[in-house]
One Martini backbone bead per residue (centre of mass of N, CA, C, O) as a GRO file, in nm:
protein
  389
    1MET     BB    1   8.475   7.363   7.071
    2TRP     BB    2   8.635   7.644   6.955
    3ALA     BB    3   8.822   7.864   7.149
    4ALA     BB    4   8.934   8.159   7.199
    5LEU     BB    5   9.261   8.269   7.308
    6CYS     BB    6   9.436   8.458   7.530
    7LEU     BB    7   9.774   8.500   7.496
    8ARG     BB    8   9.845   8.694   7.723
    9ARG     BB    9   9.766   8.501   7.961
   10LEU     BB   10   9.997   8.283   7.868
   11GLY     BB   11  10.265   8.419   7.772
   12CYS     BB   12  10.303   8.429   7.468
   13CYS     BB   13  10.560   8.374   7.225
   14ALA     BB   14  10.626   8.400   6.888
   15ALA     BB   15  10.924   8.371   6.947
   16VAL     BB   16  11.227   8.219   6.946
   17VAL     BB   17  11.421   8.228   7.245
   18ALA     BB   18  11.709   8.187   7.368
   19LEU     BB   19  11.979   8.036   7.525
   20LEU     BB   20  12.089   7.749   7.622
   21ALA     BB   21  12.225   7.593   7.867
   22SER     BB   22  12.575   7.490   7.805
   23ARG     BB   23  12.864   7.325   7.753
   24SER     BB   24  12.785   7.364   7.431
   25ALA     BB   25  12.680   7.617   7.248
   26HIS     BB   26  12.759   7.529   6.963
   27THR     BB   27  12.594   7.271   6.955
   28LEU     BB   28  12.311   7.405   6.985
   29LEU     BB   29  12.334   7.612   6.751
   30ALA     BB   30  12.355   7.379   6.531
   31GLN     BB   31  12.071   7.341   6.589
   32PRO     BB   32  11.764   7.335   6.510
   33THR     BB   33  11.464   7.530   6.509
   34TRP     BB   34  11.163   7.446   6.620
   35ARG     BB   35  10.835   7.557   6.544
   36VAL     BB   36  10.570   7.716   6.685
   37SER     BB   37  10.292   7.854   6.681
   38SER     BB   38  10.183   8.167   6.794
   39SER     BB   39   9.911   8.008   6.786
   40PRO     BB   40   9.656   7.822   6.824
   41THR     BB   41   9.470   7.595   6.631
   42HIS     BB   42   9.349   7.478   6.906
   43THR     BB   43   9.068   7.509   7.148
   44ILE     BB   44   8.983   7.392   7.478
   45GLY     BB   45   8.778   7.612   7.669
   46SER     BB   46   8.494   7.672   7.885
   47ASP     BB   47   8.221   7.811   8.082
   48ALA     BB   48   7.958   7.715   7.911
   49ALA     BB   49   8.047   7.409   7.981
   50ASP     BB   50   8.122   7.129   8.154
   51GLU     BB   51   8.301   6.978   7.926
   52THR     BB   52   8.501   7.264   7.921
   53ILE     BB   53   8.579   7.203   8.219
   54PHE     BB   54   8.898   7.197   8.383
   55SER     BB   55   9.089   6.961   8.604
   56ARG     BB   56   9.362   6.796   8.590
   57ALA     BB   57   9.451   6.769   8.292
   58VAL     BB   58   9.471   6.533   8.010
   59ALA     BB   59   9.606   6.505   7.682
   60ALA     BB   60   9.486   6.340   7.372
   61ARG     BB   61   9.555   6.170   7.053
   62LEU     BB   62   9.415   6.004   6.807
   63HIS     BB   63   9.435   5.854   6.498
   64THR     BB   64   9.145   5.987   6.420
   65GLY     BB   65   9.166   6.293   6.575
   66HIS     BB   66   9.073   6.262   6.839
   67LEU     BB   67   9.005   6.409   7.152
   68ILE     BB   68   9.140   6.363   7.482
   69VAL     BB   69   9.004   6.424   7.815
   70VAL     BB   70   9.140   6.394   8.139
   71ASP     BB   71   8.970   6.447   8.440
   72GLY     BB   72   9.098   6.446   8.763
   73SER     BB   73   8.860   6.565   8.947
   74VAL     BB   74   8.626   6.340   8.810
   75ASN     BB   75   8.712   6.098   8.630
   76GLU     BB   76   8.703   6.185   8.317
   77VAL     BB   77   8.630   6.087   7.978
   78ARG     BB   78   8.668   6.303   7.698
   79VAL     BB   79   8.518   6.348   7.378
   80PHE     BB   80   8.656   6.485   7.074
   81ASP     BB   81   8.657   6.599   6.780
   82ALA     BB   82   8.848   6.732   6.517
   83ASN     BB   83   8.659   7.011   6.563
   84GLY     BB   84   8.582   7.019   6.893
   85ALA     BB   85   8.342   6.849   6.944
   86PHE     BB   86   8.139   6.715   7.157
   87VAL     BB   87   8.061   6.368   7.229
   88ALA     BB   88   8.168   6.222   7.516
   89ARG     BB   89   8.144   6.021   7.797
   90ARG     BB   90   8.358   5.738   7.934
   91SER     BB   91   8.336   5.833   8.243
   92ARG     BB   92   8.359   5.794   8.605
   93ARG     BB   93   8.339   5.805   8.930
   94GLY     BB   94   8.456   5.481   9.035
   95ARG     BB   95   8.431   5.093   9.057
   96GLY     BB   96   8.304   5.029   8.802
   97PRO     BB   97   8.218   4.993   8.500
   98GLY     BB   98   8.378   5.258   8.341
   99GLU     BB   99   8.550   5.327   8.604
  100PHE     BB  100   8.736   5.565   8.817
  101ASP     BB  101   8.960   5.606   9.126
  102ALA     BB  102   9.186   5.877   9.091
  103ARG     BB  103   9.456   6.086   9.178
  104ASN     BB  104   9.652   5.898   9.015
  105PHE     BB  105   9.774   5.921   8.670
  106ALA     BB  106   9.801   5.784   8.340
  107VAL     BB  107   9.842   5.841   7.976
  108SER     BB  108   9.743   5.653   7.681
  109THR     BB  109   9.772   5.545   7.332
  110ALA     BB  110   9.578   5.348   7.075
  111ALA     BB  111   9.442   5.428   6.818
  112ASP     BB  112   9.099   5.424   6.954
  113SER     BB  113   9.250   5.435   7.244
  114VAL     BB  114   9.244   5.481   7.601
  115PHE     BB  115   9.479   5.485   7.878
  116VAL     BB  116   9.434   5.437   8.230
  117LEU     BB  117   9.675   5.464   8.490
  118GLU     BB  118   9.621   5.352   8.793
  119GLN     BB  119   9.723   5.486   9.110
  120PRO     BB  120   9.843   5.528   9.394
  121PRO     BB  121   9.604   5.505   9.643
  122GLY     BB  122   9.475   5.345   9.448
  123THR     BB  123   9.403   5.119   9.216
  124ALA     BB  124   9.619   4.913   9.045
  125GLN     BB  125   9.533   4.991   8.705
  126VAL     BB  126   9.391   4.932   8.374
  127HIS     BB  127   9.218   5.144   8.150
  128VAL     BB  128   8.977   5.104   7.879
  129PHE     BB  129   8.895   5.345   7.614
  130THR     BB  130   8.679   5.393   7.361
  131ARG     BB  131   8.542   5.597   7.130
  132ASN     BB  132   8.266   5.402   7.113
  133GLY     BB  133   8.243   5.285   7.443
  134GLY     BB  134   8.445   5.093   7.529
  135THR     BB  135   8.527   4.876   7.818
  136SER     BB  136   8.812   4.812   8.039
  137ARG     BB  137   9.011   4.603   8.275
  138PHE     BB  138   9.340   4.566   8.446
  139ALA     BB  139   9.567   4.387   8.625
  140LEU     BB  140   9.902   4.336   8.748
  141ARG     BB  141   9.868   3.994   8.710
  142GLY     BB  142  10.015   3.649   8.672
  143ALA     BB  143  10.306   3.672   8.649
  144PRO     BB  144  10.590   3.524   8.674
  145GLY     BB  145  10.743   3.675   8.957
  146ALA     BB  146  10.549   3.883   9.033
  147PRO     BB  147  10.459   4.110   9.224
  148ALA     BB  148  10.177   4.182   9.407
  149SER     BB  149  10.268   4.495   9.375
  150LEU     BB  150  10.175   4.726   9.111
  151ASN     BB  151  10.275   5.038   8.943
  152PRO     BB  152  10.159   5.204   8.683
  153MET     BB  153  10.325   5.436   8.444
  154LEU     BB  154  10.371   5.301   8.149
  155ARG     BB  155  10.283   5.273   7.788
  156THR     BB  156  10.296   5.096   7.510
  157PRO     BB  157  10.168   5.018   7.201
  158SER     BB  158  10.226   4.696   7.271
  159GLY     BB  159  10.147   4.673   7.605
  160HIS     BB  160  10.377   4.769   7.776
  161VAL     BB  161  10.474   4.803   8.130
  162LEU     BB  162  10.579   5.038   8.347
  163ALA     BB  163  10.673   4.940   8.684
  164ALA     BB  164  10.625   4.962   9.023
  165VAL     BB  165  10.714   4.848   9.327
  166GLY     BB  166  10.446   4.890   9.487
  167GLY     BB  167  10.271   5.118   9.656
  168PHE     BB  168  10.175   5.316   9.881
  169ARG     BB  169  10.404   5.538  10.054
  170VAL     BB  170  10.530   5.615  10.368
  171ALA     BB  171  10.740   5.828  10.500
  172ALA     BB  172  10.996   5.813  10.698
  173PRO     BB  173  11.123   5.959  10.947
  174LEU     BB  174  11.350   6.225  11.016
  175GLY     BB  175  11.597   6.388  11.130
  176ALA     BB  176  11.714   6.677  11.183
  177GLY     BB  177  11.931   6.713  10.898
  178GLN     BB  178  11.840   6.473  10.746
  179SER     BB  179  11.895   6.238  10.470
  180ARG     BB  180  11.735   6.076  10.173
  181VAL     BB  181  11.743   5.830   9.915
  182ASP     BB  182  11.500   5.709   9.727
  183SER     BB  183  11.404   5.392   9.600
  184LEU     BB  184  11.287   5.228   9.287
  185PRO     BB  185  11.141   4.953   9.174
  186LEU     BB  186  11.161   4.812   8.844
  187GLY     BB  187  10.952   4.711   8.553
  188VAL     BB  188  10.830   4.480   8.300
  189TYR     BB  189  10.499   4.439   8.174
  190SER     BB  190  10.346   4.178   7.993
  191THR     BB  191  10.085   4.155   7.808
  192GLY     BB  192   9.845   3.902   7.759
  193ALA     BB  193   9.828   3.563   7.735
  194THR     BB  194  10.148   3.587   7.844
  195PRO     BB  195  10.257   3.700   8.110
  196ARG     BB  196  10.536   3.929   8.197
  197TRP     BB  197  10.829   3.965   8.417
  198VAL     BB  198  11.084   4.234   8.441
  199SER     BB  199  11.350   4.327   8.604
  200ILE     BB  200  11.550   4.658   8.635
  201GLY     BB  201  11.563   4.772   8.908
  202SER     BB  202  11.690   5.034   9.095
  203VAL     BB  203  11.600   5.385   9.146
  204PRO     BB  204  11.625   5.701   9.192
  205SER     BB  205  11.351   5.923   9.317
  206LEU     BB  206  11.395   6.072   9.618
  207GLU     BB  207  11.464   6.352   9.808
  208MET     BB  208  11.498   6.363  10.166
  209PHE     BB  209  11.390   6.561  10.462
  210GLY     BB  210  11.442   6.655  10.784
  211TYR     BB  211  11.222   6.774  11.056
  212ALA     BB  212  11.099   6.997  11.309
  213ALA     BB  213  10.823   7.044  11.455
  214ALA     BB  214  10.648   7.242  11.671
  215ASN     BB  215  10.554   6.969  11.838
  216GLY     BB  216  10.833   6.777  11.801
  217GLU     BB  217  10.788   6.627  11.553
  218PRO     BB  218  10.886   6.437  11.305
  219GLY     BB  219  10.975   6.508  10.961
  220VAL     BB  220  10.904   6.497  10.595
  221VAL     BB  221  11.057   6.603  10.283
  222GLY     BB  222  11.079   6.692   9.971
  223SER     BB  223  11.198   6.825   9.712
  224ALA     BB  224  11.149   7.146   9.577
  225PHE     BB  225  11.281   7.037   9.271
  226GLY     BB  226  11.195   6.748   9.257
  227SER     BB  227  11.246   6.463   9.112
  228LEU     BB  228  11.485   6.236   9.013
  229LEU     BB  229  11.259   6.092   8.855
  230VAL     BB  230  11.239   6.047   8.494
  231THR     BB  231  10.978   5.953   8.263
  232GLY     BB  232  10.937   5.775   7.940
  233VAL     BB  233  10.771   5.722   7.614
  234SER     BB  234  10.902   5.579   7.298
  235GLY     BB  235  10.746   5.378   7.155
  236ASN     BB  236  10.931   5.078   7.270
  237SER     BB  237  11.059   5.288   7.489
  238PHE     BB  238  11.222   5.350   7.794
  239TRP     BB  239  11.281   5.643   7.991
  240ILE     BB  240  11.543   5.679   8.248
  241GLY     BB  241  11.591   5.950   8.470
  242ASN     BB  242  11.840   6.167   8.626
  243ALA     BB  243  11.807   6.493   8.724
  244ARG     BB  244  12.083   6.537   8.875
  245THR     BB  245  12.292   6.395   8.654
  246GLY     BB  246  12.157   6.331   8.347
  247ALA     BB  247  12.098   6.042   8.330
  248ILE     BB  248  12.012   5.789   8.072
  249ARG     BB  249  11.786   5.511   8.033
  250VAL     BB  250  11.727   5.269   7.777
  251VAL     BB  251  11.437   5.057   7.757
  252ASN     BB  252  11.301   4.773   7.666
  253VAL     BB  253  11.038   4.536   7.663
  254ASN     BB  254  11.261   4.318   7.788
  255GLY     BB  255  11.452   4.498   7.999
  256ALA     BB  256  11.673   4.608   7.823
  257THR     BB  257  11.957   4.792   7.772
  258GLU     BB  258  12.026   4.992   7.496
  259ARG     BB  259  12.111   5.269   7.649
  260THR     BB  260  12.328   5.536   7.743
  261LEU     BB  261  12.290   5.886   7.844
  262ARG     BB  262  12.389   6.241   7.789
  263LEU     BB  263  12.328   6.553   7.789
  264SER     BB  264  12.458   6.877   7.686
  265ASN     BB  265  12.330   7.008   7.918
  266ALA     BB  266  12.346   7.242   8.171
  267PRO     BB  267  12.258   7.327   8.466
  268ALA     BB  268  12.110   7.564   8.631
  269ALA     BB  269  12.131   7.790   8.854
  270LEU     BB  270  12.037   7.855   9.184
  271THR     BB  271  11.857   8.127   9.267
  272PRO     BB  272  11.745   8.337   9.508
  273LYS     BB  273  11.499   8.441   9.351
  274LEU     BB  274  11.370   8.168   9.285
  275VAL     BB  275  11.341   8.065   9.570
  276GLU     BB  276  11.160   8.297   9.677
  277THR     BB  277  10.932   8.266   9.475
  278ARG     BB  278  10.856   7.971   9.536
  279ARG     BB  279  10.816   8.002   9.840
  280ALA     BB  280  10.590   8.214   9.834
  281GLU     BB  281  10.388   8.043   9.674
  282ALA     BB  282  10.374   7.803   9.871
  283LEU     BB  283  10.277   7.965  10.120
  284GLU     BB  284  10.016   8.076   9.987
  285ASN     BB  285   9.904   7.764   9.929
  286ALA     BB  286   9.890   7.691  10.209
  287ALA     BB  287   9.647   7.556  10.427
  288ASP     BB  288   9.845   7.549  10.685
  289GLY     BB  289  10.074   7.533  10.932
  290ALA     BB  290  10.192   7.257  10.850
  291ALA     BB  291  10.243   7.333  10.553
  292ARG     BB  292  10.438   7.568  10.615
  293GLU     BB  293  10.651   7.397  10.751
  294ARG     BB  294  10.717   7.228  10.500
  295VAL     BB  295  10.809   7.459  10.323
  296ARG     BB  296  11.042   7.560  10.499
  297ALA     BB  297  11.196   7.292  10.484
  298MET     BB  298  11.235   7.275  10.173
  299TYR     BB  299  11.380   7.587  10.180
  300ALA     BB  300  11.614   7.520  10.322
  301ARG     BB  301  11.937   7.562  10.266
  302GLY     BB  302  12.032   7.252  10.320
  303ASN     BB  303  11.784   7.148  10.102
  304LEU     BB  304  11.942   7.270   9.857
  305PRO     BB  305  12.051   7.291   9.559
  306SER     BB  306  12.281   7.437   9.327
  307THR     BB  307  12.090   7.319   9.107
  308LEU     BB  308  11.905   7.243   8.870
  309PRO     BB  309  11.770   7.035   8.686
  310HIS     BB  310  11.825   6.891   8.382
  311PHE     BB  311  11.521   6.783   8.408
  312THR     BB  312  11.137   6.747   8.416
  313ARG     BB  313  11.048   6.611   8.127
  314PHE     BB  314  10.891   6.349   7.927
  315THR     BB  315  10.810   6.338   7.565
  316GLY     BB  316  10.692   6.164   7.320
  317GLY     BB  317  10.753   6.114   6.984
  318SER     BB  318  10.844   6.063   6.676
  319ASN     BB  319  11.052   5.814   6.582
  320GLY     BB  320  11.174   5.793   6.893
  321GLU     BB  321  11.140   6.046   7.026
  322MET     BB  322  11.248   6.296   7.275
  323TRP     BB  323  11.106   6.533   7.492
  324VAL     BB  324  11.304   6.766   7.681
  325GLU     BB  325  11.254   6.926   7.971
  326LEU     BB  326  11.377   7.225   8.099
  327ALA     BB  327  11.513   7.397   8.343
  328VAL     BB  328  11.456   7.724   8.471
  329ALA     BB  329  11.585   8.036   8.634
  330SER     BB  330  11.315   8.175   8.539
  331GLU     BB  331  10.998   8.359   8.493
  332GLN     BB  332  10.954   8.304   8.207
  333ASP     BB  333  10.758   8.251   7.899
  334GLU     BB  334  10.944   7.994   7.854
  335THR     BB  335  10.988   7.663   7.731
  336HIS     BB  336  11.247   7.424   7.715
  337LEU     BB  337  11.341   7.194   7.445
  338LEU     BB  338  11.468   6.876   7.362
  339VAL     BB  339  11.537   6.685   7.071
  340VAL     BB  340  11.565   6.332   7.085
  341ASP     BB  341  11.679   6.063   6.956
  342SER     BB  342  11.705   5.714   6.964
  343ARG     BB  343  12.037   5.755   7.004
  344GLY     BB  344  12.079   6.056   7.165
  345ALA     BB  345  12.053   6.283   6.965
  346THR     BB  346  12.041   6.614   6.902
  347LYS     BB  347  11.807   6.777   6.680
  348ALA     BB  348  11.658   7.002   6.867
  349ARG     BB  349  11.485   7.308   6.943
  350VAL     BB  350  11.221   7.419   7.174
  351VAL     BB  351  10.960   7.670   7.217
  352VAL     BB  352  10.722   7.730   7.474
  353PRO     BB  353  10.491   7.811   7.663
  354ARG     BB  354  10.517   7.801   8.002
  355ARG     BB  355  10.203   7.709   8.055
  356LEU     BB  356  10.283   7.463   7.882
  357ARG     BB  357  10.201   7.118   7.877
  358VAL     BB  358  10.340   6.858   7.716
  359ASP     BB  359  10.167   6.553   7.609
  360GLN     BB  360  10.192   6.562   7.280
  361VAL     BB  361  10.352   6.437   6.969
  362GLY     BB  362  10.382   6.507   6.634
  363THR     BB  363  10.483   6.582   6.320
  364ASP     BB  364  10.279   6.877   6.315
  365TRP     BB  365  10.227   6.865   6.640
  366ILE     BB  366  10.104   6.992   6.957
  367LEU     BB  367   9.992   6.881   7.289
  368GLY     BB  368   9.813   7.050   7.565
  369VAL     BB  369   9.827   7.217   7.888
  370ALA     BB  370   9.683   7.524   8.020
  371LYS     BB  371   9.718   7.813   8.225
  372ASP     BB  372   9.595   8.077   8.346
  373LEU     BB  373   9.604   8.338   8.579
  374LEU     BB  374   9.326   8.195   8.710
  375GLY     BB  375   9.356   7.861   8.662
  376ARG     BB  376   9.256   7.795   8.388
  377GLU     BB  377   9.192   7.531   8.163
  378TYR     BB  378   9.359   7.427   7.851
  379VAL     BB  379   9.335   7.288   7.533
  380LEU     BB  380   9.625   7.268   7.314
  381GLN     BB  381   9.703   7.327   6.965
  382TYR     BB  382  10.001   7.313   6.768
  383ALA     BB  383  10.202   7.398   6.526
  384LEU     BB  384  10.474   7.219   6.355
  385THR     BB  385  10.809   7.316   6.256
  386ARG     BB  386  11.053   7.162   6.094
  387ASN     BB  387  11.367   7.255   6.010
  388ALA     BB  388  11.378   7.548   6.154
  389ARG     BB  389  11.552   7.863   6.221
   0.00000   0.00000   0.00000
């Protein structure tokens, strides 16, 4: 069922506007602007039926044209055909065959299958759901030298998995005014008849800050402006980025570093207006007094960076591309992305509605999930025109 969506609610802008902040404005201006259609070509989302009501959804498209929506609130995999008609549910919350029970997960596709990578604090394992109803699952274990506990993060079409060492971790308290950068050991797990594990070392993952709670107990909060670690997969390469420095490491399925690169954009300055806006929103959504204490600690002056991150999200495109979402310094209606080729060269810039999170990119379409101003989620597909200024 394709439902018409009110674009005004999503704050969609028909034209691509605004110049990205850059160390070299001329360099970015020289790049073509790839355009997305001014309105979605397809929309799934309606209060009329349970199967089109989504919460914490992730969208994916199979090679057959079928659309998959993984609903994180109920752990369901829902299949829609290429015309948007609901086909079937392929899972439910649970721990039996064809079920998963995960608060955190990642999604990938290959041919006519969707893979749900279940992450801690649930059981770290990979679930396979086929369009026609087949299900299976496997844990990352059995490879020589592999740690006992692995957390699957990303999967390539060839079946290789980027995994973090260790499961769910509780942050150790810090003294008020203290900070620490947490590091995460990563590696590549090769599935198949002969599993293999290759460590690729530790990377900075999260900056944490200590504070004193009202009851006198020490507490710890993460950075208010996101994780240091940003990862993505494109083709058979993993991209591992440091959002604070802008450095990116591209790793192949054998665990070897293919190249290191740094994008040409400079991070935007962190403005007092943006800090106050985000802080007010977080306080409004805080569930109780302890949550409000954590928000105030996150936004304390000494715990804030001077700039926004270099990037906030990686989404793999076609032919080894990576779509890099940039952080913006205002609550404007657009989200800016750079399209980077497999060699690390910037090919184009793209602007999408700010409320759209891009989950998948094809040669002539993009697919993602957006929320309207009431918090309702929609799966949206837009047409993509490449090499257009």
